[in-house]
C-alpha positions in Angstrom: -14.6 11.1 -17.1 -12.3 8.4 -18.1 -9.8 9.3 -15.4 -12.4 9.2 -12.7 -13.7 5.8 -13.9 -10.1 4.4 -14.2 -9.2 5.6 -10.6 -12.4 4.1 -9.1 -11.9 0.7 -10.9 -8.2 0.7 -10.1 -9.0 1.1 -6.4 -11.5 -1.7 -6.5 -9.0 -3.9 -8.3 -6.3 -3.1 -5.8 -8.7 -3.9 -2.9 -9.6 -7.3 -4.5 -5.9 -8.2 -5.1 -5.1 -7.3 -1.5 -7.9 -9.5 -0.1 -6.7 -12.4 -2.3 -3.1 -11.8 -1.0 -4.4 -11.9 2.5 -6.2 -15.2 1.8 -3.0 -16.6 0.3 -1.0 -15.5 3.4 -3.5 -17.2 5.7 -3.7 -20.4 3.7 0.0 -20.8 3.3 0.6 -19.8 6.9 3.2 -17.2 6.0 5.0 -15.9 9.1 4.0 -12.5 10.4 7.4 -11.0 9.6 7.1 -11.9 5.9 3.5 -10.7 5.4 4.4 -7.0 4.9 7.0 -7.9 2.3 4.5 -10.0 0.4 1.9 -7.2 0.4 4.5 -4.6 -0.5 5.7 -6.6 -3.5 2.2 -7.4 -4.7 1.1 -3.7 -4.4 4.2 -2.4 -6.2 3.7 -4.8 -9.0 0.0 -4.0 -9.3 0.7 -0.2 -9.3 3.3 -0.7 -12.1 0.6 -2.7 -14.0 -2.1 0.0 -13.5 0.3 2.9 -14.3 1.5 1.3 -17.6 -2.1 0.5 -18.5 -3.2 4.0 -17.9 -0.3 5.4 -19.9 -1.0 3.0 -22.8 -4.7 3.8 -22.9 -4.1 7.6 -22.5 -1.6 7.8 -25.4 -3.4 5.4 -27.9 
């Protein structure tokens, strides 16, 4: 039960972060060639955060 809830909320959280990243790119007028790098960096960092949170909650 916990795993399903965590995955659903993680997906929602990732979607919200991506929409905020898109807003940032539009407001700051980041060039089209740099936008994928920004998204890749943000998504990798968020996945590290979510994975470490899952591991911490799972083993405590």
